[in-house]
PAZAPA-4460 file (N, C-alpha, C; in steps of 0.05 Angstrom, whole numbers, plus 32768, in hexadecimal, padded with zeros to 4 digits):
% residues 300
    n_x    n_y    n_z   ca_x   ca_y   ca_z    c_x    c_y    c_z   seq   type   mol
   7D91   8204   79C4   7D90   8214   79DC   7D94   8203   79F4     1      X     A
   7DA5   820C   7A07   7DAB   81FC   7A1F   7D95   81FE   7A33     2      X     A
   7D8C   81E7   7A3E   7D77   81E6   7A51   7D82   81EF   7A6C     3      X     A
   7D71   81FE   7A7C   7D7B   8206   7A97   7D7E   81ED   7AA9     4      X     A
   7D91   81EF   7ABC   7D96   81DA   7ACE   7D7D   81D5   7AE0     5      X     A
   7D76   81BC   7AE4   7D5F   81B5   7AF3   7D66   81B1   7B10     6      X     A
   7D54   81B9   7B22   7D59   81B4   7B3F   7D55   8197   7B46     7      X     A
   7D5F   818F   7B5D   7D5C   8174   7B67   7D4F   8174   7B82     8      X     A
   7D3E   8160   7B88   7D31   815E   7BA2   7D3E   8147   7BB1     9      X     A
   7D47   814D   7BCA   7D54   813A   7BDB   7D44   8137   7BF4    10      X     A
   7D3F   811E   7BFC   7D31   8118   7C15   7D44   810B   7C29    11      X     A
   7D46   8118   7C40   7D56   810E   7C56   7D44   8104   7C6C    12      X     A
   7D49   80EC   7C76   7D39   80E1   7C8C   7D4B   80DA   7CA3    13      X     A
   7D47   80E7   7CBA   7D57   80E2   7CD2   7D49   80CB   7CE1    14      X     A
   7D54   80B4   7CDF   7D47   809B   7CE7   7D40   809C   7D05    15      X     A
   7D52   80A5   7D16   7D4D   80A6   7D33   7D44   80C2   7D3C    16      X     A
   7D3F   80D4   7D29   7D36   80EF   7D30   7D4D   8100   7D3B    17      X     A
   7D66   80F8   7D38   7D7D   8107   7D42   7D8E   8110   7D2A    18      X     A
   7D97   8129   7D2A   7DA7   8133   7D13   7DC2   8125   7D10    19      X     A
   7DCD   8119   7D26   7DE7   810C   7D24   7DE4   80EE   7D24    20      X     A
   7DCC   80E4   7D1F   7DC8   80C7   7D1E   7DC6   80BC   7D02    21      X     A
   7DBC   80A4   7CFE   7DB9   8099   7CE4   7DA5   80A9   7CD3    22      X     A
   7DAC   80AC   7CBA   7D99   80B9   7CA8   7D9A   80AC   7C8C    23      X     A
   7D84   80AE   7C7E   7D83   80A5   7C62   7D7F   80BD   7C50    24      X     A
   7D89   80BB   7C38   7D87   80D1   7C24   7D7F   80C4   7C09    25      X     A
   7D6A   80CF   7BFE   7D61   80C6   7BE4   7D59   80DE   7BD3    26      X     A
   7D5B   80DB   7BB9   7D53   80F0   7BA6   7D3B   80E6   7B95    27      X     A
   7D2A   80F9   7B8F   7D13   80F2   7B7D   7D1D   80E9   7B62    28      X     A
   7D12   80D3   7B59   7D18   80C8   7B3E   7D34   80BC   7B3D    29      X     A
   7D3F   80B4   7B54   7D59   80A6   7B55   7D56   808D   7B65    30      X     A
   7D60   8076   7B5C   7D5C   805D   7B6A   7D70   805A   7B81    31      X     A
   7D84   806C   7B83   7D98   8069   7B98   7D8D   806E   7BB3    32      X     A
   7D9B   8062   7BC7   7D93   8065   7BE3   7DAD   8068   7BF4    33      X     A
   7DAF   807E   7C03   7DC6   8083   7C13   7DBF   8081   7C31    34      X     A
   7DCF   8072   7C40   7DCB   806F   7C5C   7DE5   8078   7C6A    35      X     A
   7DE3   808D   7C7B   7DF9   8097   7C8A   7DF8   808C   7CA7    36      X     A
   7E0D   8080   7CB0   7E0C   8071   7CC9   7E24   8078   7CDC    37      X     A
   7E1F   8084   7CF3   7E34   8086   7D07   7E3D   806A   7D10    38      X     A
   7E56   8067   7D15   7E60   804C   7D1D   7E52   8041   7D35    39      X     A
   7E4A   8052   7D48   7E3C   8049   7D60   7E21   803C   7D5A    40      X     A
   7E16   8042   7D42   7DFC   8037   7D3B   7DFE   8022   7D25    41      X     A
   7E16   8017   7D22   7E1B   8004   7D0C   7E09   7FEB   7D0E    42      X     A
   7E06   7FE0   7D25   7DF6   7FC8   7D28   7DD9   7FCD   7D1F    43      X     A
   7DCE   7FE4   7D26   7DB3   7FEB   7D1D   7DB1   7FED   7CFF    44      X     A
   7DC6   7FFA   7CF3   7DC6   7FFE   7CD6   7DC8   7FE4   7CC7    45      X     A
   7DD9   7FD1   7CD1   7DDD   7FB8   7CC2   7DC5   7FA6   7CC5    46      X     A
   7DB2   7FAC   7CD6   7D99   7F9C   7CD8   7D85   7FA5   7CC3    47      X     A
   7D8A   7FBB   7CB5   7D78   7FC5   7CA1   7D7B   7FB5   7C87    48      X     A
   7D65   7FB4   7C78   7D65   7FA3   7C60   7D7A   7FAC   7C4C    49      X     A
   7D7D   7FC6   7C48   7D90   7FCF   7C33   7DAD   7FCA   7C3A    50      X     A
   7DB3   7FC4   7C53   7DCE   7FBD   7C5A   7DD8   7FA3   7C4E    51      X     A
   7DC5   7F92   7C45   7DCC   7F79   7C38   7DCE   7F7B   7C1A    52      X     A
   7DCA   7F93   7C0F   7DC9   7F97   7BF2   7DE5   7F9B   7BE7    53      X     A
   7DE7   7F99   7BCD   7E00   7FA0   7BBF   7E03   7FBE   7BBE    54      X     A
   7E1B   7FC8   7BC2   7E1E   7FE5   7BC1   7E3B   7FED   7BC7    55      X     A
   7E3F   8006   7BCA   7E59   8010   7BD2   7E56   801E   7BED    56      X     A
   7E6D   8020   7BFB   7E6C   802C   7C16   7E85   803C   7C1B    57      X     A
   7E82   8050   7C2D   7E98   8061   7C35   7E9B   805E   7C53    58      X     A
   7EB4   805D   7C5C   7EBA   805F   7C78   7EC9   8079   7C7C    59      X     A
   7EC0   8089   7C8F   7ECA   80A4   7C93   7ED4   80A7   7CB0    60      X     A
   7EEA   80B4   7CB4   7EF4   80B9   7CCF   7F0E   80C7   7CD0    61      X     A
   7F1E   80C3   7CE5   7F38   80CF   7CE8   7F4C   80BB   7CF2    62      X     A
   7F65   80BF   7CEA   7F7B   80AE   7CF3   7F93   80C0   7CF8    63      X     A
   7F9D   80C0   7D10   7FB4   80D0   7D18   7FAF   80EE   7D12    64      X     A
   7F96   80F7   7D17   7F8F   8113   7D14   7F88   811C   7CF8    65      X     A
   7F89   810A   7CE4   7F83   8111   7CC9   7F6A   8102   7CC0    66      X     A
   7F5A   8110   7CB0   7F42   8103   7CA5   7F4A   80EC   7C92    67      X     A
   7F3A   80D8   7C91   7F3F   80C0   7C82   7F25   80B4   7C78    68      X     A
   7F26   80A7   7C61   7F0E   809A   7C56   7F16   8080   7C48    69      X     A
   7F02   806F   7C46   7F06   8056   7C37   7EEE   8052   7C26    70      X     A
   7EF2   8049   7C0D   7EDC   8044   7BFA   7EDC   8026   7BF4    71      X     A
   7EC5   8019   7BF7   7EC4   7FFD   7BF2   7EAA   7FF5   7BE3    72      X     A
   7EA9   7FDC   7BDB   7E91   7FD1   7BCD   7E8C   7FB5   7BD6    73      X     A
   7E73   7FAC   7BD3   7E6D   7F90   7BDA   7E51   7F89   7BD0    74      X     A
   7E4C   7F70   7BCC   7E31   7F67   7BC5   7E21   7F64   7BDF    75      X     A
   7E2D   7F67   7BF6   7E20   7F67   7C10   7E30   7F7B   7C21    76      X     A
   7E29   7F94   7C1F   7E3B   7FA8   7C2C   7E3B   7FA6   7C4A    77      X     A
   7E25   7F9C   7C56   7E24   7F99   7C73   7E39   7F85   7C7C    78      X     A
   7E3B   7F6F   7C6F   7E4F   7F5B   7C77   7E6C   7F66   7C74    79      X     A
   7E70   7F75   7C5E   7E8B   7F80   7C5A   7E92   7F94   7C6F    80      X     A
   7E7F   7FA5   7C77   7E85   7FB9   7C8B   7E89   7FAC   7CA6    81      X     A
   7E7C   7F96   7CAC   7E81   7F87   7CC5   7E9E   7F7F   7CC7    82      X     A
   7EAA   7F76   7CB0   7EC6   7F6E   7CB1   7ED8   7F86   7CB6    83      X     A
   7ED0   7F9E   7CAD   7EE0   7FB6   7CB2   7EDE   7FBF   7CCF    84      X     A
   7EC9   7FB8   7CDD   7EC5   7FC1   7CF8   7EDC   7FB9   7D0A    85      X     A
   7EE7   7FA2   7D05   7EFE   7F99   7D15   7F19   7FA1   7D08    86      X     A
   7F1A   7FA1   7CEE   7F34   7FA5   7CE0   7F3B   7FC3   7CDE    87      X     A
   7F27   7FD5   7CDE   7F2C   7FF2   7CDC   7F20   8000   7CF4    88      X     A
   7F30   800A   7D05   7F26   8016   7D1E   7F24   8035   7D1C    89      X     A
   7F2B   8041   7D06   7F2C   805E   7D05   7F12   806C   7CFC    90      X     A
   7F00   805D   7CEF   7EE9   806A   7CE3   7ED2   806E   7CF8    91      X     A
   7EC3   8083   7CF4   7EAD   808A   7D06   7E92   808C   7CF8    92      X     A
   7E92   808C   7CDE   7E7A   808E   7CCE   7E7B   807D   7CB5    93      X     A
   7E65   8070   7CAF   7E63   8061   7C96   7E4C   806B   7C85    94      X     A
   7E51   806A   7C6B   7E3C   8072   7C57   7E37   805B   7C45    95      X     A
   7E1F   8051   7C44   7E17   803A   7C33   7E07   8044   7C1C    96      X     A
   7E0F   803E   7C03   7E00   8047   7BEB   7DF7   802E   7BDD    97      X     A
   7DDC   802B   7BDB   7DD0   8014   7BCE   7DBA   801E   7BBC    98      X     A
   7DA9   800C   7BB2   7D92   8014   7BA2   7D79   8007   7BAC    99      X     A
   7D63   8013   7BA6   7D49   8007   7BAC   7D46   7FED   7B9C   100      X     A
   7D3F   7FD8   7BA9   7D3B   7FBE   7B9B   7D55   7FAF   7B96   101      X     A
   7D6C   7FB9   7BA0   7D86   7FAB   7B9D   7D8C   7FA6   7B80   102      X     A
   7D8D   7FBC   7B70   7D90   7FBA   7B53   7DAD   7FB9   7B4A   103      X     A
   7DC0   7FBF   7B5B   7DDC   7FC0   7B53   7DE8   7FA3   7B53   104      X     A
   7DFA   7F9D   7B40   7E08   7F84   7B40   7E25   7F88   7B47   105      X     A
   7E34   7F72   7B47   7E50   7F74   7B4F   7E61   7F86   7B3D   106      X     A
   7E5C   7F84   7B23   7E6B   7F95   7B10   7E64   7FB3   7B15   107      X     A
   7E4B   7FB8   7B1A   7E42   7FD4   7B1F   7E51   7FE0   7B37   108      X     A
   7E51   7FD1   7B4D   7E5D   7FDC   7B66   7E7B   7FDE   7B64   109      X     A
   7E87   7FCC   7B55   7EA4   7FCE   7B51   7EAB   7FE7   7B40   110      X     A
   7E9A   7FED   7B2C   7E9E   8005   7B1C   7E9A   801E   7B2D   111      X     A
   7E85   801F   7B3E   7E81   8036   7B4F   7E98   803A   7B63   112      X     A
   7EA2   8024   7B6E   7EB8   8026   7B81   7ED1   8032   7B73   113      X     A
   7ED7   8028   7B5B   7EEF   8032   7B4C   7EEC   804F   7B46   114      X     A
   7ED4   8057   7B3D   7ED0   8074   7B36   7ED1   8086   7B4F   115      X     A
   7EC6   807D   7B65   7EC7   808D   7B7D   7EE3   8091   7B88   116      X     A
   7EF3   807C   7B86   7F0F   807E   7B8E   7F1E   8091   7B7C   117      X     A
   7F19   808F   7B62   7F25   80A1   7B4F   7F1E   80BE   7B56   118      X     A
   7F05   80C3   7B5B   7EFC   80DE   7B61   7F08   80E9   7B7B   119      X     A
   7F08   80D8   7B90   7F13   80E1   7BAA   7F30   80E8   7BA7   120      X     A
   7F3F   80D7   7B98   7F5C   80DD   7B95   7F61   80F5   7B83   121      X     A
   7F4F   80F9   7B70   7F52   8110   7B5E   7F4D   812A   7B6E   122      X     A
   7F39   812A   7B80   7F33   8142   7B90   7F49   8145   7BA5   123      X     A
   7F51   8130   7BB2   7F68   8131   7BC5   7F61   813D   7BE0   124      X     A
   7F48   8141   7BE6   7F41   814E   7BFF   7F45   813B   7C17   125      X     A
   7F3E   8122   7C14   7F3F   810F   7C2A   7F50   80F7   7C21   126      X     A
   7F65   80F0   7C30   7F75   80D8   7C29   7F64   80BF   7C2C   127      X     A
   7F6A   80AB   7C1B   7F5C   8092   7C1C   7F6C   807C   7C29   128      X     A
   7F5F   806A   7C37   7F6C   8053   7C43   7F6D   803C   7C30   129      X     A
   7F63   8040   7C17   7F64   802B   7C03   7F81   8027   7BF9   130      X     A
   7F8A   800E   7BF7   7FA5   800A   7BEF   7FAB   800E   7BD1   131      X     A
   7F97   8007   7BC0   7F9C   8009   7BA3   7F84   8016   7B96   132      X     A
   7F88   801E   7B7D   7F72   8027   7B6C   7F67   8010   7B5C   133      X     A
   7F50   8005   7B63   7F45   7FEF   7B54   7F3F   7FF7   7B37   134      X     A
   7F43   7FE5   7B24   7F3C   7FEC   7B08   7F1E   7FEC   7B04   135      X     A
   7F15   7FFC   7AF1   7EF8   7FFB   7AEB   7EF2   7FE1   7ADD   136      X     A
   7EDC   7FD3   7AE5   7ED5   7FBB   7AD7   7EC9   7FC1   7ABC   137      X     A
   7EC9   7FAE   7AAA   7EBE   7FB2   7A8F   7E9F   7FB0   7A91   138      X     A
   7E92   7FC6   7A89   7E75   7FC7   7A88   7E6C   7FCE   7A6C   139      X     A
   7E53   7FC8   7A66   7E48   7FD0   7A4C   7E46   7FEE   7A4B   140      X     A
   7E44   7FF9   7A34   7E41   8016   7A31   7E29   8021   7A40   141      X     A
   7E13   8011   7A3F   7DFB   801A   7A4D   7DFF   801A   7A6B   142      X     A
   7E0D   8005   7A75   7E11   8004   7A92   7E24   801A   7A9C   143      X     A
   7E39   8020   7A8C   7E4B   8036   7A93   7E3B   8050   7A95   144      X     A
   7E29   8055   7A82   7E18   806D   7A82   7E07   806E   7A9B   145      X     A
   7DFB   8057   7AA3   7DEA   8056   7ABA   7DFA   805B   7AD4   146      X     A
   7E12   804F   7AD5   7E22   8053   7AEE   7E2D   806F   7AF0   147      X     A
   7E33   807C   7ADA   7E3C   8098   7ADB   7E25   80AA   7AE4   148      X     A
   7E0D   80A4   7ADB   7DF6   80B3   7AE4   7DF1   80AF   7B01   149      X     A
   7DF5   8096   7B0B   7DF2   808F   7B27   7E07   809F   7B38   150      X     A
   7E1F   80A0   7B2E   7E34   80AF   7B3C   7E2E   80CD   7B3D   151      X     A
   7E23   80D8   7B28   7E1C   80F4   7B28   7E09   80FA   7B3F   152      X     A
   7DF6   80E9   7B44   7DE4   80ED   7B5A   7DF1   80E8   7B75   153      X     A
   7E03   80D5   7B77   7E13   80D1   7B90   7E21   80EB   7B97   154      X     A
   7E2E   80F8   7B83   7E3D   8110   7B88   7E2C   8127   7B90   155      X     A
   7E12   8126   7B8B   7DFF   813A   7B94   7DF6   8134   7BB1   156      X     A
   7DF0   811B   7BB6   7DE4   8113   7BD0   7DF9   8115   7BE7   157      X     A
   7E11   810A   7BE2   7E25   8108   7BF8   7E2C   8123   7C04   158      X     A
   7E31   8139   7BF5   7E36   8153   7C02   7E1F   815C   7C14   159      X     A
   7E06   8154   7C0D   7DEF   815C   7C1D   7DEF   814F   7C38   160      X     A
   7DFD   8138   7C3B   7DFF   812B   7C55   7E1B   812E   7C60   161      X     A
   7E29   8144   7C58   7E42   814D   7C62   7E5A   813A   7C5C   162      X     A
   7E58   812D   7C46   7E6E   811C   7C3C   7E7A   812A   7C24   163      X     A
   7E92   8136   7C28   7E9C   8149   7C13   7EB6   8140   7C06   164      X     A
   7EBE   8126   7C09   7ED8   811F   7BFE   7ED8   811D   7BDF   165      X     A
   7EC0   811F   7BD2   7EBF   811D   7BB5   7EBA   8139   7BA9   166      X     A
   7EB8   814E   7BB9   7EB2   8169   7BAE   7ECB   8175   7BA2   167      X     A
   7ECA   817C   7B89   7EE0   8188   7B7B   7EDC   81A6   7B7A   168      X     A
   7EED   81B5   7B89   7EEA   81D2   7B8A   7EFF   81E1   7B79   169      X     A
   7F12   81D3   7B6E   7F24   81E0   7B5B   7F14   81E5   7B41   170      X     A
   7F1B   81F9   7B33   7F0E   8200   7B1A   7F22   8203   7B04   171      X     A
   7F1A   81FE   7AEB   7F2E   81FE   7AD5   7F3B   8219   7AD3   172      X     A
   7F54   8219   7ACB   7F62   8232   7AC4   7F62   8233   7AA5   173      X     A
   7F63   824A   7A99   7F67   8265   7AA5   7F4E   826F   7AB3   174      X     A
   7F4E   8289   7AB9   7F39   8296   7AC8   7F1E   828E   7ABF   175      X     A
   7F0C   828A   7AD3   7EF0   8283   7ACC   7EE4   829A   7ABC   176      X     A
   7ED8   8293   7AA6   7ECC   82A7   7A94   7EB0   82AD   7A9C   177      X     A
   7EA7   82C6   7A9C   7E8B   82CC   7AA2   7E7A   82C4   7A8B   178      X     A
   7E60   82C0   7A90   7E4D   82B9   7A7C   7E38   82D0   7A7A   179      X     A
   7E29   82D0   7A64   7E15   82E4   7A61   7DFF   82E0   7A77   180      X     A
   7DFB   82C7   7A7F   7DE6   82C1   7A93   7DEF   82CA   7AAF   181      X     A
   7E09   82C6   7AB5   7E13   82CB   7AD0   7E2E   82DA   7ACE   182      X     A
   7E2D   82F4   7AC9   7E46   8303   7AC7   7E56   8302   7AE2   183      X     A
   7E70   8303   7AE0   7E80   8301   7AF8   7E86   831C   7B03   184      X     A
   7E8C   831D   7B1D   7E97   8335   7B2A   7EB3   832F   7B33   185      X     A
   7EC5   8342   7B31   7EE1   833D   7B38   7EE8   834B   7B52   186      X     A
   7EF9   833D   7B62   7F01   8348   7B7C   7F1F   8343   7B80   187      X     A
   7F2B   8355   7B90   7F48   8353   7B96   7F4C   8355   7BB4   188      X     A
   7F5E   8345   7BBE   7F66   8346   7BDA   7F84   8348   7BDB   189      X     A
   7F8F   835E   7BE6   7FAC   8361   7BE8   7FB3   8368   7C05   190      X     A
   7FC6   8359   7C10   7FD1   835F   7C2B   7FEF   8363   7C28   191      X     A
   7FF7   837C   7C26   8013   8382   7C20   8026   8378   7C36   192      X     A
   801C   8379   7C4F   802C   8370   7C66   8037   8354   7C62   193      X     A
   8027   8343   7C56   802F   8327   7C52   8036   8321   7C35   194      X     A
   8035   8335   7C24   803C   8331   7C08   802A   831F   7BF8   195      X     A
   8010   8320   7BFF   7FFD   830F   7BF0   7FE9   8320   7BE1   196      X     A
   7FE1   8316   7BCA   7FCD   8323   7BB9   7FBD   830D   7BAB   197      X     A
   7FA3   830F   7BAC   7F92   82FB   7BA0   7F7C   8309   7B90   198      X     A
   7F74   82FC   7B7B   7F5D   8305   7B6A   7F48   82EF   7B6B   199      X     A
   7F2F   82F8   7B6B   7F19   82E5   7B6B   7F02   82EE   7B59   200      X     A
   7EF2   82DC   7B51   7EDA   82E2   7B41   7EC2   82D5   7B4E   201      X     A
   7EAC   82E3   7B4E   7E92   82D7   7B57   7E82   82D1   7B3E   202      X     A
   7E7F   82B7   7B38   7E72   82B0   7B20   7E60   8298   7B25   203      X     A
   7E47   829A   7B1D   7E33   8285   7B21   7E32   827C   7B3E   204      X     A
   7E34   828F   7B50   7E31   8289   7B6D   7E4A   827E   7B7B   205      X     A
   7E60   827C   7B6D   7E79   8272   7B79   7E8D   8289   7B7C   206      X     A
   7E9B   8289   7B93   7EB0   829D   7B98   7ECA   828E   7B92   207      X     A
   7ED5   8294   7B7A   7EEC   8285   7B6F   7F06   8296   7B70   208      X     A
   7F19   828D   7B80   7F33   829A   7B80   7F43   828F   7B69   209      X     A
   7F50   82A1   7B5A   7F5C   8299   7B41   7F78   828E   7B45   210      X     A
   7F7F   827B   7B33   7F9A   8270   7B33   7FAE   8287   7B2F   211      X     A
   7FC5   8285   7B3D   7FDA   8299   7B3C   7FD8   82AD   7B54   212      X     A
   7FC1   82AD   7B62   7FBE   82BD   7B7A   7FD1   82B2   7B8F   213      X     A
   7FD9   82C4   7BA2   7FEB   82BB   7BB7   7FDD   82BC   7BD2   214      X     A
   7FE8   82AC   7BE5   7FDC   82A9   7BFF   7FF3   82A6   7C13   215      X     A
   7FED   82AA   7C2D   8001   82A6   7C42   800C   8289   7C40   216      X     A
   8026   8287   7C47   8033   826D   7C46   8028   825A   7C5B   217      X     A
   8021   8264   7C73   8017   8254   7C88   8001   8262   7C98   218      X     A
   7FF1   8253   7CA6   7FDC   825F   7CB6   7FE8   826D   7CCE   219      X     A
   7FDD   8284   7CD5   7FE8   8295   7CEA   7FDF   828B   7D06   220      X     A
   7FF2   828B   7D19   7FEC   8286   7D35   7FF0   8269   7D3D   221      X     A
   7FFA   8266   7D56   7FFF   824B   7D61   7FE4   823F   7D6A   222      X     A
   7FDF   8227   7D61   7FC7   8219   7D6A   7FAE   8220   7D5B   223      X     A
   7FAF   8234   7D4A   7F97   823D   7D3B   7F93   822D   7D22   224      X     A
   7FA5   821A   7D1C   7FA2   8209   7D04   7F88   81F9   7D04   225      X     A
   7F7D   81F4   7D1D   7F66   81E4   7D1F   7F4C   81F2   7D19   226      X     A
   7F4D   820D   7D14   7F35   821B   7D0B   7F2D   8211   7CEF   227      X     A
   7F14   8214   7CE8   7F0B   8208   7CCE   7F1A   8214   7CB7   228      X     A
   7F1F   822E   7CB7   7F2E   823A   7CA1   7F4B   8233   7CA2   229      X     A
   7F56   822F   7CBA   7F72   8226   7CBC   7F75   820A   7CB0   230      X     A
   7F61   81F9   7CB5   7F61   81DE   7CAA   7F5E   81DF   7C8B   231      X     A
   7F4E   81F2   7C82   7F4A   81F5   7C65   7F64   81FE   7C58   232      X     A
   7F73   8210   7C64   7F8D   8219   7C5A   7F9F   8201   7C57   233      X     A
   7FA0   81F0   7C6C   7FB2   81D9   7C6B   7FA8   81C5   7C56   234      X     A
   7F8E   81C1   7C54   7F83   81AE   7C40   7F8C   81B7   7C23   235      X     A
   7F8A   81D1   7C1E   7F91   81DB   7C03   7FAF   81D7   7BFE   236      X     A
   7FBF   81D9   7C12   7FDC   81D3   7C0E   7FDF   81B5   7C09   237      X     A
   7FD1   81A4   7C18   7FD4   8187   7C14   7FCB   817F   7BF9   238      X     A
   7FB6   818C   7BEF   7FAA   8185   7BD4   7FBB   8190   7BBD   239      X     A
   7FCD   81A3   7BC3   7FDD   81AF   7BAE   7FD0   81C7   7BA1   240      X     A
   7FB9   81CF   7BAC   7FAC   81E8   7BA2   7FBD   8200   7BA9   241      X     A
   7FC7   8200   7BC3   7FDA   8214   7BCB   7FF6   8208   7BCA   242      X     A
   8008   8214   7BBA   8023   820A   7BB8   8037   821E   7BC2   243      X     A
   8048   8216   7BD5   805C   8228   7BE0   806F   8233   7BCA   244      X     A
   8073   824D   7BCB   8085   8259   7BB8   8093   8271   7BC6   245      X     A
   80AB   826C   7BD0   80B9   8280   7BE0   80AB   8285   7BFA   246      X     A
   80A4   829E   7BFF   8097   82A6   7C18   8079   82A5   7C18   247      X     A
   806D   829D   7C02   8050   829B   7BFF   8048   8280   7BF3   248      X     A
   802D   827C   7BF2   8022   8266   7BE2   8014   8271   7BCA   249      X     A
   8015   8262   7BB4   8007   826A   7B9C   7FF1   8257   7B95   250      X     A
   7FDA   8262   7B8E   7FC3   8251   7B85   7FCA   8245   7B6A   251      X     A
   7FCD   822A   7B6A   7FD3   821C   7B51   7FBA   8219   7B3F   252      X     A
   7FA3   821B   7B4B   7F8A   8219   7B3C   7F76   822E   7B45   253      X     A
   7F62   8234   7B34   7F4B   8243   7B3E   7F3E   8232   7B54   254      X     A
   7F34   823E   7B69   7F28   822F   7B7F   7F0F   823D   7B88   255      X     A
   7EF9   822E   7B8A   7EDF   8239   7B91   7EDB   8236   7BB0   256      X     A
   7ED9   824D   7BBD   7ED5   824D   7BDA   7EB7   8250   7BDF   257      X     A
   7EAF   8249   7BF8   7E93   824A   7BFF   7E8A   8267   7C05   258      X     A
   7E9E   8278   7C0C   7E97   8294   7C13   7EAF   82A6   7C0F   259      X     A
   7EAB   82C0   7C0C   7EC2   82D2   7C0B   7ED3   82D1   7C24   260      X     A
   7EC8   82CC   7C3B   7ED7   82CB   7C54   7EE9   82B3   7C55   261      X     A
   7EE0   829C   7C4B   7EF1   8284   7C49   7F09   828A   7C37   262      X     A
   7F04   8297   7C20   7F19   829D   7C0E   7F2D   82B1   7C1A   263      X     A
   7F23   82C5   7C28   7F34   82D9   7C34   7F45   82CD   7C4A   264      X     A
   7F39   82BB   7C5A   7F48   82AE   7C6F   7F5F   829E   7C65   265      X     A
   7F5B   828E   7C50   7F70   827E   7C44   7F86   8290   7C38   266      X     A
   7F7E   82A5   7C2A   7F92   82B7   7C1F   7FA3   82C4   7C34   267      X     A
   7F96   82CE   7C4A   7FA4   82DC   7C5F   7FB0   82CA   7C74   268      X     A
   7FA9   82B1   7C74   7FB4   829F   7C88   7FAB   82A4   7CA4   269      X     A
   7F92   82AF   7CA6   7F86   82B6   7CC0   7F69   82BB   7CBC   270      X     A
   7F58   82BA   7CD1   7F3C   82C1   7CCE   7F39   82DC   7CC2   271      X     A
   7F26   82E0   7CB0   7F23   82F9   7CA2   7F06   82FE   7C9A   272      X     A
   7EFE   8317   7C99   7EE3   831E   7C8F   7EE5   8324   7C71   273      X     A
   7EDE   8311   7C61   7EE1   8314   7C45   7ED0   8329   7C39   274      X     A
   7EBA   8330   7C46   7EA7   8344   7C3A   7EB3   8360   7C3A   275      X     A
   7EC7   8364   7C4B   7ED5   837F   7C4A   7EF1   837D   7C40   276      X     A
   7EFD   8366   7C40   7F19   8364   7C36   7F1B   8360   7C18   277      X     A
   7F07   8353   7C0C   7F06   8351   7BEF   7EFA   836B   7BE4   278      X     A
   7F07   8376   7BCF   7EFD   838F   7BC3   7EFD   838D   7BA5   279      X     A
   7EEB   839C   7B99   7EEA   839D   7B7C   7F02   83AD   7B72   280      X     A
   7F0A   83AC   7B58   7F21   83BB   7B4E   7F1F   83D9   7B54   281      X     A
   7F06   83E4   7B57   7F04   8401   7B5D   7F02   8407   7B7B   282      X     A
   7F07   83F2   7B8C   7F09   83F7   7BA9   7EF0   83F3   7BB9   283      X     A
   7EDA   83E9   7BAD   7EC2   83E4   7BBB   7EC3   83C9   7BCA   284      X     A
   7EBC   83C8   7BE3   7EBE   83AF   7BF2   7EA8   839C   7BE7   285      X     A
   7EAD   8382   7BEC   7E99   836E   7BE4   7E7F   8374   7BF2   286      X     A
   7E7F   837C   7C0B   7E67   8382   7C1A   7E57   8398   7C0C   287      X     A
   7E64   83AE   7C04   7E56   83C4   7BF6   7E4D   83BC   7BDA   288      X     A
   7E5E   83AC   7BCD   7E56   83A2   7BB2   7E3D   8391   7BB4   289      X     A
   7E3C   837F   7BC8   7E25   836E   7BCC   7E0C   837E   7BD2   290      X     A
   7E0F   8393   7BE3   7DF8   83A4   7BEA   7DEE   83B2   7BD1   291      X     A
   7E00   83BA   7BC0   7DF8   83C7   7BA7   7DE8   83B4   7B95   292      X     A
   7DF1   839B   7B94   7DE3   8387   7B84   7DC6   8383   7B8F   293      X     A
   7DC5   8381   7BA9   7DAA   837C   7BB6   7D97   8393   7BB2   294      X     A
   7DA2   83AB   7BB0   7D91   83C3   7BAD   7D83   83C3   7B92   295      X     A
   7D8D   83B3   7B7F   7D81   83B3   7B64   7D6B   839D   7B62   296      X     A
   7D68   838D   7B77   7D54   8378   7B77   7D38   8385   7B7B   297      X     A
   7D25   8380   7B6A   7D0B   838D   7B6D   7CFD   8383   7B87   298      X     A
   7CEF   8396   7B94   7CE0   838E   7BAC   7CC9   837C   7BA5   299      X     A
   7CC4   8369   7BB6   7CAD   8357   7BB1   7C93   8363   7BB9   300      X     A
***
């Protein structure tokens, strides 16, 4: 019998009491330690004990209007980041990942660096400033297992501190299958004016637009590309999730959106209210379908 997924407890500490300042992130029963540092507070961060530890680090920012990231490793990450302060002028935020008691060695951090670069390039959301893909170092079977478990926790903690370059939102094809535990609901969005039609399923809390669905070729309106959904439309084209085909784009993969409105906006190439534009096969809006589901929840 499969055990249910267990929840995780994450502790965030805002060091200066400001939401946009330095913060640490730790999880119960994990030796990892994450320090998020705005570049303006770098000198304060590098004075901390963990900045001298072995670990991996991320530099995050923009270059020529495009998001950019760099993944690195060192046995003394503070010293390494100091060298980047002069050589790389585009980054605005650094993330330092170490362990309590400085338990990582050189081989460990080289392995973590290689795997993080592999994952970032596989996801394709954020370009990397790294010139090459470093090879994975040779580790014992036990150490590989430990580092993969360490990575699993990194991939949980980083999105919680708004670092999303490792989040994989494409889903395997063919269509996501419902399970007995979490049956799916199906929805359709069709805009005949633009010749687009998309199908989506809501399964296990994710709103997944299915591969083969079509979307607008480009975002509508001059200057509106900088809206969050306009940026998402462009990101999906850059990642190859949306592939131009004639006068429309086609979803090459199933893709999990954060909300029906995000999915509707990308499909229509403009801001959209997904709760009324997505409909079940019998014509019920998502909004009405959701209200029907909530009506079945017993009163407390």
